[in-house]
N, C-alpha and C positions, 0 to 999 in steps of 0.2 A: 421578406426584405432583411431579416436578421441573417440568414444563411448567405445571401448575396453581399451583405457587408462583411461577413467573416471571410468569405471566399475572396473578396477584393484585397484584403490585407495579408492573406497567407499563401505561401508557396504551395504547390502540389506536393512536393516531396515532405514538407513538415506536416501537412494534414494526413498523408498516408502513414508516416512514421508514428505520429500521435495515436492514430487509431489502432494500428497494429500492436504497438506497445500496451496500450491500455487493455485491449481485448485479450492479449496474451496473458498479462499479469492477472487480470480478473479470472480468466479461465483457469489458470494454474491455481489461484487462490481458492476458488469455488470447488474445484475438482479434487485436488489432493491436499490443500492446505490444512483443513480440519482433520482429516485422517492421519496426516504425517505427525502433527503437533498436538493431537488429542490427549495424550498421556505424557506430557512433558517431564512430570515429576515421578513417574512410576518407577523407572529404573535408576533414578539418581541415588547414589549412595553418600550418606554423610559419614564423616570420619569419627563422630562420637555417637554414643547411644542415649544422649539426653532427650527428654520429651520436648518436642517443639523445635528440635535442631534441624530437622530436614527442610522445612519451608525456609527457615532463615539462611541455612547454607546454600539453598537453591536460589534464593534471592540475592544473595552476595555473589554467587558465580554467574548468574543470569539475570541481570536487573530488569531486563524487558522481555516479554514473551516473544517468542519467534513469529507466531501467527499475529499478534498485534503489530509487530514491526512490519510484516508484510502488508497488513492493512493500511498502516501509516504510509508505507511506501506507495501504494496505489493512490492514496489521498494526495500525497506530495507530487506525484506524477501528473494528476489531473489538475492540480491547482494552477499551473501556468495556462492551461487550456481555458479554464474558466475565466481567468483574469484577461485573457486575450478576447474572449467573447464579450466580456463587459467592455473592454477598449473598443472593439468594432462597433457595438451598440452606441457607445458614447460618441465615436466619430460619425456614425450615420446620422445621429440626431442633431 
């Protein structure tokens, strides 16, 4: 009955678009995300030679990890779908 309630309140194009976007982003993140962003700080060059400068310079240049940003993006993309399922369950009850 949960799926019936969700299908009653959502259009076909919206369901298809959400599934395609979620699967595409999760697929990209799982297949190439970890390999691409595995060595983020390896080739980064700091302009001074002080000890401990490289992590500080990198954090100043890139405050958030690209891989974590992509994971956050998938979570934010799936949040409206989760809220919609909660709404549909509430309407069905």
